[in-house]
matplotlib code that plots the C-alpha trace (Angstrom):
import matplotlib.pyplot as plt

x = [69.4, 70.5, 71.4, 68.7, 71.5, 75.1, 77.9, 81.0, 84.0, 83.0, 79.3, 80.6, 83.1, 80.4, 77.9, 80.6, 81.2, 77.3, 76.6, 79.7, 78.3, 74.9, 75.9, 79.4, 78.8, 75.4, 74.4, 73.8, 73.3, 76.4, 74.7, 73.2, 70.1, 70.5, 67.2, 66.2, 65.4, 69.0, 68.4, 71.2, 69.4, 71.5, 69.4, 70.0, 69.1, 66.4, 64.1, 66.0, 67.8, 70.2, 68.7, 70.6, 68.5, 71.0, 68.6, 69.5, 66.2, 66.8, 70.2, 69.4, 70.4, 68.3, 67.7, 64.3, 62.2, 61.0, 57.5, 58.5, 60.5, 57.4, 55.2, 57.9, 57.6, 61.0, 61.3, 61.9, 65.2, 65.0, 67.0, 68.7, 70.2, 72.0, 75.5, 77.8, 78.7, 79.4, 83.1, 83.7, 82.4, 85.0, 85.8, 89.1, 90.3, 89.0, 87.0, 83.4, 83.6, 82.1, 83.0, 81.2, 83.3, 81.5, 82.9, 81.0, 81.4, 83.7, 85.6, 89.2, 88.5, 85.5, 85.2, 85.7, 83.7, 83.2, 80.1, 81.4, 79.3, 80.8, 79.0, 81.1, 79.3, 76.7, 78.3, 76.7, 77.4, 77.3, 79.6, 80.1, 84.0, 85.9, 88.4, 91.0, 91.0, 89.6, 87.5, 83.8, 81.1, 78.1, 77.4, 74.5, 75.5, 77.7, 79.6, 83.2, 84.8, 87.9, 90.2, 87.8, 85.7, 82.9, 81.5, 81.2, 84.8, 86.7, 89.5, 88.0, 89.9, 88.7, 88.4, 91.6, 92.4, 91.8, 95.3, 94.5, 96.3, 95.3, 95.4, 97.8, 100.9, 102.2, 100.0, 102.7, 103.6, 99.9, 99.3, 102.4, 101.0, 97.7, 98.9, 101.0, 98.2, 95.4, 97.4, 98.4, 95.1, 92.1, 89.6, 86.7, 88.8, 89.8, 86.8, 87.7, 91.6, 90.4, 88.3, 91.2, 94.0, 92.6, 90.9, 87.3, 86.8, 83.9, 81.6, 78.9, 81.2, 83.9, 82.1, 81.7, 85.6, 86.5, 84.6, 85.6, 88.6, 86.1, 85.8, 88.8, 92.6, 94.5, 96.6, 94.0, 90.9, 93.2, 94.2, 90.7, 89.7, 92.5, 91.3, 88.0, 89.3, 91.7, 89.0, 86.6, 89.2, 91.1, 88.1, 85.4, 82.6, 79.2, 76.3, 73.8, 71.6, 69.1, 70.0, 67.6, 69.7, 68.7, 69.1, 67.0, 67.1, 70.8, 71.6, 75.1, 77.3, 77.9, 75.9, 76.6, 75.6, 73.7, 72.1, 68.6, 68.8, 66.8, 68.9, 68.4, 69.4, 71.3, 72.4, 70.1, 67.2, 67.8, 68.0, 64.8, 63.2, 64.5, 62.6, 59.4, 59.5, 60.3, 57.8, 56.6, 58.9, 56.7, 56.6, 60.4, 60.8, 58.4, 60.0, 63.6, 64.9, 67.2, 70.2, 69.7, 70.1, 73.2, 74.6, 73.6, 75.6, 78.6, 78.7, 78.9, 81.6, 83.5, 82.9, 84.3, 87.4, 88.1, 87.3, 90.0, 92.5, 91.8, 92.7, 96.2, 97.0, 96.6, 99.0, 101.4, 101.6, 102.4, 106.2, 108.6, 106.1, 108.6, 111.6, 109.6, 108.9, 112.5, 113.5, 111.2, 112.6, 116.2, 115.3, 113.9, 117.2, 119.2, 117.2, 116.2, 116.4, 114.0, 110.8, 108.6, 106.7, 103.0, 103.1, 101.3, 103.8, 107.4, 108.9, 112.5, 115.1, 115.3, 118.8, 118.2, 117.9, 114.2, 111.7, 110.0, 106.8, 106.8, 103.9, 104.3, 102.4, 102.0, 102.2, 105.6, 109.2, 111.3, 113.1, 109.8, 108.4, 111.4, 111.2, 107.5, 108.2, 110.9, 108.4, 106.0, 108.4, 109.2, 105.5, 105.2, 108.2, 106.5, 103.2, 104.8, 106.8, 103.5, 101.5, 102.6, 101.3, 98.1, 97.5, 98.1, 95.7, 93.1, 93.6, 92.8, 89.7, 88.6, 89.6, 87.7, 84.2, 84.9, 85.0, 81.8, 80.1, 81.0, 79.5, 76.2, 75.7, 76.1, 73.5, 75.8, 76.2, 79.6, 80.0, 79.9, 79.2, 75.7, 76.6, 79.6, 77.3, 74.2, 75.8, 77.6, 74.6, 72.1, 74.1, 74.6, 70.8, 70.0, 72.2, 70.9, 67.8, 65.1, 65.1, 68.8, 70.9, 74.2, 77.2, 77.7, 81.3, 84.2, 86.3, 90.0, 92.9, 96.2, 99.7, 99.6, 96.6, 94.1, 90.7, 89.6, 86.1, 85.3, 81.9, 80.3, 78.1, 77.1, 74.1, 76.5, 79.0, 76.4, 75.7, 79.4, 80.4, 77.5, 76.4, 79.3, 82.1, 83.2, 83.8, 87.5, 88.0, 89.9, 88.0, 89.4, 88.4, 90.2, 89.9, 87.7, 86.9, 84.0, 84.8, 84.1, 84.3, 87.3, 87.1, 90.3, 89.3, 91.6, 90.7, 94.2, 95.1, 97.0, 97.8, 97.6, 101.0, 102.2, 102.2, 98.7, 97.4, 98.9, 97.5, 94.1, 94.7, 95.7, 92.5, 90.6, 92.5, 91.9, 88.1, 87.8, 87.5, 91.2, 92.0, 94.0, 96.2, 99.8, 99.4, 96.2, 95.6, 93.7, 92.0, 91.9, 90.5, 88.8, 85.0, 83.9, 85.0, 82.7, 79.4, 76.5, 75.0, 71.1, 69.6, 73.0, 72.7, 73.8, 77.6, 78.1, 79.8, 81.7, 84.8, 85.3, 89.3, 91.6, 95.1, 96.3, 98.3, 99.6, 99.7, 99.5, 96.5, 97.8, 95.7, 98.1, 97.7, 94.0, 94.0, 96.5, 94.4, 91.4, 89.5, 87.2, 83.5]
y = [92.6, 89.3, 88.7, 86.3, 84.8, 84.3, 84.8, 83.0, 82.9, 79.7, 80.7, 84.1, 82.2, 79.8, 82.7, 84.8, 81.5, 80.9, 84.9, 84.7, 81.9, 83.4, 87.3, 87.4, 89.2, 90.5, 94.2, 96.2, 99.7, 101.8, 102.8, 100.5, 101.8, 102.1, 102.4, 103.4, 99.9, 99.0, 97.2, 97.5, 96.9, 96.2, 96.6, 93.9, 92.9, 90.4, 92.3, 91.3, 92.9, 91.8, 92.7, 92.5, 92.9, 93.9, 94.7, 92.5, 91.0, 89.8, 89.5, 87.4, 88.1, 87.2, 87.5, 89.3, 90.6, 94.1, 93.3, 92.3, 95.8, 97.8, 95.9, 96.9, 100.6, 100.9, 102.0, 99.1, 99.2, 101.1, 99.0, 102.5, 102.8, 99.4, 101.0, 98.7, 95.1, 92.7, 91.4, 89.4, 88.3, 87.4, 87.0, 87.5, 84.1, 83.6, 87.1, 87.9, 90.4, 90.0, 92.1, 92.5, 94.2, 96.4, 98.2, 101.2, 102.6, 101.6, 98.2, 99.6, 103.4, 103.1, 103.5, 100.6, 100.4, 97.8, 97.1, 95.8, 93.7, 93.7, 91.0, 90.9, 90.2, 93.0, 95.3, 94.6, 97.2, 97.9, 100.5, 101.5, 102.3, 103.5, 100.9, 103.3, 105.8, 103.6, 106.3, 105.6, 106.9, 105.9, 103.9, 102.2, 102.8, 106.1, 105.4, 105.2, 101.9, 102.5, 103.9, 103.1, 106.1, 104.7, 107.7, 109.2, 110.6, 108.7, 106.2, 102.8, 100.6, 97.1, 95.5, 94.1, 90.4, 87.4, 86.2, 82.7, 79.7, 79.0, 75.5, 76.3, 74.7, 71.0, 68.6, 67.7, 71.1, 71.9, 69.0, 69.6, 73.1, 71.8, 69.2, 71.7, 74.3, 71.6, 68.5, 70.3, 71.7, 70.1, 68.9, 71.2, 73.9, 72.8, 74.6, 77.9, 77.4, 76.0, 79.1, 81.3, 79.9, 78.2, 79.6, 79.0, 77.6, 79.2, 78.5, 77.2, 74.3, 73.9, 70.9, 69.1, 69.9, 68.6, 65.6, 63.3, 65.8, 67.7, 65.5, 62.8, 63.0, 61.0, 61.3, 59.4, 61.8, 65.0, 63.8, 62.8, 66.3, 67.8, 66.1, 67.2, 70.9, 70.6, 69.3, 71.9, 75.0, 73.8, 73.0, 75.0, 72.3, 73.5, 71.4, 74.1, 73.1, 75.2, 74.2, 74.4, 75.6, 77.0, 80.3, 80.0, 78.9, 79.1, 78.8, 76.7, 75.2, 72.3, 69.3, 69.3, 65.9, 66.2, 69.4, 69.3, 70.3, 70.5, 70.2, 73.2, 73.6, 76.7, 79.1, 81.7, 79.3, 78.8, 82.3, 82.8, 80.3, 82.0, 85.2, 83.4, 82.1, 85.2, 86.2, 89.9, 92.0, 91.9, 88.3, 88.1, 90.2, 88.1, 84.9, 86.0, 83.9, 85.0, 82.9, 84.8, 88.3, 87.0, 85.9, 89.5, 91.1, 88.9, 89.6, 93.4, 92.8, 90.9, 93.6, 96.2, 93.9, 93.7, 97.6, 98.0, 95.6, 97.6, 100.8, 99.3, 98.0, 101.4, 102.7, 100.0, 101.4, 104.9, 104.8, 107.4, 109.9, 110.2, 110.7, 113.5, 115.4, 115.3, 116.7, 119.4, 120.2, 119.7, 122.6, 124.8, 124.8, 125.0, 128.2, 129.9, 133.5, 132.8, 132.2, 135.1, 135.0, 134.5, 132.5, 129.0, 127.5, 128.7, 127.6, 126.4, 125.2, 121.5, 119.6, 118.0, 121.2, 121.3, 123.7, 122.3, 123.6, 123.1, 123.7, 125.7, 126.4, 130.4, 130.9, 129.0, 130.4, 129.0, 126.6, 125.5, 124.5, 122.4, 120.7, 120.3, 118.5, 116.2, 115.2, 114.5, 112.3, 110.3, 109.9, 108.3, 106.3, 104.9, 104.4, 102.3, 100.0, 99.2, 98.4, 94.7, 94.5, 96.0, 94.1, 90.8, 91.8, 93.0, 89.7, 87.5, 89.7, 88.9, 85.2, 85.2, 86.6, 84.4, 81.4, 82.7, 82.8, 79.4, 78.1, 80.1, 79.1, 75.6, 76.2, 76.4, 79.4, 79.1, 80.2, 83.8, 84.8, 85.9, 88.3, 89.6, 90.5, 91.6, 94.0, 96.7, 97.3, 97.5, 100.2, 101.9, 102.0, 102.9, 105.9, 107.0, 109.0, 107.5, 110.7, 110.8, 107.7, 109.4, 109.1, 112.0, 112.0, 112.6, 109.5, 109.5, 107.4, 108.2, 107.5, 104.2, 103.1, 104.1, 105.3, 108.7, 110.1, 113.8, 115.2, 117.1, 119.7, 120.2, 117.8, 115.5, 115.9, 114.5, 111.7, 110.8, 110.8, 109.2, 106.7, 106.1, 105.8, 103.1, 104.1, 103.1, 105.2, 108.3, 111.5, 115.0, 118.5, 122.1, 123.6, 126.4, 127.2, 125.8, 122.8, 119.3, 116.2, 113.9, 110.3, 108.2, 104.5, 103.2, 100.3, 99.3, 100.1, 103.4, 106.1, 105.6, 106.0, 109.5, 110.2, 108.8, 111.1, 114.0, 113.5, 113.2, 116.4, 118.1, 117.1, 118.5, 122.1, 122.3, 121.5, 124.2, 127.9, 128.2, 126.7, 130.0, 130.0, 128.8, 126.6, 125.1, 123.4, 120.1, 118.1, 114.4, 111.7, 108.5, 108.7, 107.2, 110.4, 112.6, 113.5, 115.5, 118.0, 118.0, 120.8, 121.4, 122.4, 120.1, 119.4, 120.9, 118.5, 118.3, 116.2, 114.1, 114.4, 115.2, 115.7, 118.4, 118.3, 121.4, 121.0, 123.1, 122.7, 121.3, 121.4, 119.1, 116.3, 116.6, 116.1, 113.1, 111.4, 111.7, 108.7, 108.8, 108.3]
z = [109.6, 108.6, 105.0, 103.1, 100.6, 101.9, 99.4, 99.7, 97.1, 96.0, 95.3, 93.6, 91.4, 89.9, 89.4, 87.6, 85.2, 84.9, 84.1, 81.6, 79.7, 79.5, 78.9, 76.9, 73.6, 74.3, 73.9, 77.3, 78.2, 79.2, 82.4, 85.0, 86.8, 90.6, 92.5, 96.0, 96.8, 96.4, 93.4, 90.2, 86.9, 83.8, 80.5, 77.8, 74.4, 73.7, 76.0, 79.3, 82.0, 84.6, 88.1, 91.4, 94.5, 97.1, 99.6, 102.7, 102.8, 99.0, 97.7, 94.6, 91.0, 88.0, 84.1, 84.1, 81.1, 80.2, 81.2, 84.7, 84.9, 83.9, 86.7, 89.2, 88.1, 86.4, 82.7, 80.4, 78.4, 75.2, 72.3, 71.3, 74.6, 74.5, 73.4, 75.2, 74.7, 77.4, 77.1, 80.2, 83.4, 86.1, 89.8, 91.5, 92.9, 96.6, 96.7, 97.0, 94.3, 90.4, 87.7, 84.2, 81.8, 79.2, 76.1, 74.7, 71.4, 68.4, 68.9, 69.1, 70.3, 72.6, 76.3, 78.8, 81.9, 84.7, 86.6, 90.1, 92.6, 95.8, 97.8, 101.2, 104.3, 105.4, 102.9, 99.4, 96.8, 93.2, 91.1, 87.7, 87.2, 84.6, 83.5, 82.0, 85.2, 87.7, 88.9, 90.2, 87.7, 89.7, 92.7, 94.5, 98.0, 98.4, 101.8, 103.2, 104.1, 105.9, 103.5, 100.6, 99.2, 97.7, 95.8, 92.3, 91.2, 93.8, 92.6, 93.0, 95.6, 95.7, 99.2, 100.7, 99.3, 101.4, 100.9, 101.7, 100.4, 96.7, 94.9, 92.2, 93.6, 93.5, 95.6, 97.7, 98.7, 99.5, 101.5, 103.7, 104.5, 105.3, 107.5, 109.3, 109.7, 111.0, 112.4, 115.6, 116.6, 118.3, 115.9, 117.1, 116.1, 112.6, 110.9, 112.2, 111.0, 107.6, 107.0, 108.0, 106.0, 102.8, 99.9, 99.0, 102.5, 104.3, 107.3, 104.5, 103.4, 106.1, 107.9, 104.4, 103.6, 107.1, 107.4, 110.2, 110.6, 112.3, 115.3, 115.2, 114.7, 112.0, 109.1, 106.9, 107.7, 107.4, 103.9, 102.9, 103.9, 101.8, 98.6, 99.0, 99.5, 96.6, 94.0, 95.1, 95.0, 92.0, 89.8, 88.3, 88.3, 89.5, 90.7, 91.1, 94.1, 96.6, 100.1, 102.9, 105.7, 109.4, 108.1, 104.9, 101.3, 100.0, 96.3, 96.2, 93.4, 95.5, 97.1, 100.8, 102.2, 105.5, 104.2, 102.6, 99.1, 95.8, 92.3, 89.9, 86.3, 87.4, 90.1, 88.5, 88.6, 92.2, 92.8, 91.0, 93.1, 96.3, 95.1, 94.5, 98.0, 99.9, 102.1, 102.9, 104.8, 108.1, 107.7, 107.5, 110.7, 112.5, 111.6, 112.5, 115.2, 118.3, 116.6, 113.5, 115.2, 116.9, 113.7, 112.1, 115.2, 114.6, 111.1, 112.0, 114.4, 111.5, 109.0, 111.7, 112.4, 108.4, 108.2, 110.7, 108.9, 105.9, 107.6, 109.1, 105.6, 104.1, 107.0, 106.5, 102.9, 104.0, 104.2, 103.9, 105.8, 108.5, 106.4, 104.5, 107.8, 109.0, 105.5, 106.0, 109.4, 108.0, 105.2, 108.0, 110.0, 106.9, 105.8, 109.1, 107.5, 104.7, 107.2, 108.1, 111.1, 110.8, 107.4, 107.1, 104.3, 102.5, 99.4, 100.1, 97.6, 98.2, 98.7, 95.2, 93.6, 93.5, 95.3, 98.2, 100.1, 103.6, 105.8, 108.9, 112.0, 112.0, 115.7, 116.1, 115.4, 112.8, 115.1, 116.7, 113.5, 112.6, 116.4, 115.6, 112.5, 114.1, 116.7, 114.3, 112.3, 115.7, 116.3, 112.9, 113.4, 116.7, 115.2, 112.2, 114.6, 116.4, 113.2, 112.9, 116.7, 115.5, 112.6, 114.4, 116.9, 114.2, 112.2, 115.7, 116.2, 112.7, 113.0, 116.2, 114.6, 111.6, 113.8, 116.1, 112.7, 111.6, 115.0, 114.7, 111.2, 112.5, 115.0, 118.0, 120.4, 121.7, 125.7, 126.5, 122.7, 123.3, 126.2, 124.1, 121.2, 123.2, 126.0, 124.1, 121.6, 124.2, 125.7, 122.7, 121.8, 125.4, 125.0, 121.6, 121.2, 118.7, 116.3, 116.2, 115.1, 114.2, 116.7, 118.9, 118.5, 115.8, 115.7, 115.9, 116.4, 118.3, 117.1, 119.2, 118.0, 120.8, 119.9, 120.7, 120.7, 120.7, 121.3, 118.6, 120.6, 124.1, 124.0, 122.2, 124.9, 127.6, 125.1, 124.8, 128.3, 129.7, 126.9, 124.9, 127.2, 129.7, 133.6, 133.1, 129.9, 130.1, 130.2, 128.9, 128.6, 128.4, 131.8, 132.4, 128.8, 126.8, 124.5, 123.5, 126.0, 124.7, 125.7, 125.2, 125.1, 127.7, 129.8, 131.4, 135.2, 135.5, 133.2, 129.5, 127.4, 127.6, 123.9, 123.4, 126.5, 125.0, 121.5, 123.1, 125.2, 121.8, 120.6, 123.7, 123.1, 119.6, 120.1, 122.7, 122.8, 123.6, 120.2, 119.3, 122.5, 122.6, 125.5, 127.1, 130.3, 129.9, 132.7, 132.6, 134.8, 134.4, 133.3, 136.5, 138.2, 136.0, 137.5, 136.0, 138.3, 138.8, 136.6, 134.9, 131.2, 128.2, 128.2, 132.0, 134.3, 137.5, 138.4, 141.5, 140.8, 137.9, 136.8, 134.4, 131.1, 129.3, 125.3, 122.1, 119.9, 116.6, 113.5, 111.7, 114.4, 114.5, 110.7, 111.0, 113.9, 112.2, 111.2, 108.1, 109.0]

ax = plt.figure().add_subplot(projection="3d")
ax.plot(x, y, z, "-o")
ax.set_aspect("equal")
plt.show()
């Protein structure tokens, strides 16, 4: 489902400035109303309310009156409920996030809250956050986004920053960086590089910024493009227009030559115009073009790449875990006589004079627990060493889909993109039943960064193996005992890295009836060698060929490799 209105950092910045001028100092409710139609309504004084319609087919923000709320079935604001005052409306530089600060109660002793509107591609959301504790009070769409838990009670973490080049530096320095970034690449590829590197550039405005530099070489045309970017990024002037793009009507704070547009008194007025023009939902579906469908799929891929980058960024911040694990191992070896068999933890005197609680595996002897911790520390070191490579790979994937989106929004379909976007999702749809849209597997990721899928049930095992695994993937199962099918997403020739294969085997052992055993035999083979006998019950398969690996089920490893769904 393609978003009707597209938000980029330039539009969000201009909208924050416009809303700030209209709302600062006004009385408001301390709690917005989150509705099932994905709207967020903040009651205001003067019989008005600020309403965000965050359904993908809408996306506009409007100042509405109480009468219109009643017509929509919502309760109009009661003046007695307007216990807060709007102190500020802002947007972080080069981000698609808007924040409305609310102060509730006495001027110096009241509570401070923030209504946060996230306007990232395909991830629109609204949250009320306690400004003091940063905990989420309420949320429009509760979900998990990488390491971000967007649910009431969780600490609010904003989306990862773009970290693009901002204009707040000397002109000569910025021009030199601009030239280094764009002069050495073909003109046709400059839009992608521009959107990747420079603040406030987006697929919507990249063609206008580049001008002739998008098709010809030359220092003069590149410098002209720089001047347009610098004036746009460094200024705060807004010329509200309603663009008529191939994707539909688009409110925007910048007149883009070559694109049909109509001037408006404000962005809010342009949003109001879009809301009046919006046809019924069934008409929207009927009018959806194949290009819009591809654009939506590309945006989903971009969202997935950004989610992976967010997760990797969180992993980069987990420094010191390997040292902590090694320290626990050292404490165990220094106090072997303190450990009693069968316990899951022990409190030991630390080397700094403090007390340290060390987790244990009850089935292991003391020195084996120490070795287990040392091995986990080695794995963490190895995984951390690979993180820069994985981050670079994720950034390339993100940049690829940003470039694809820029081309699709310009009406061009790059070679091979349509097949790449359609094939995987068609396979996923064919493998999923119409009445069960949840994934049939639990997601994990090895220390080396390889995805692992673990079947949830016997019926899900069949769906995983024959619908959510490629023929070249590695398939694993605990030998001769009931358990989950496990798929290691490995497409290369030859065996996967030994450590990644072992960790996938540990998951297969853990999710089997042999979980309590000390050592479990796990068969592994390529998925192409797995057969489903005719008439076999759910989950039962036969193997054409297989190898065997012996591992110990490890609950701590299972927890560490788990990916938050």
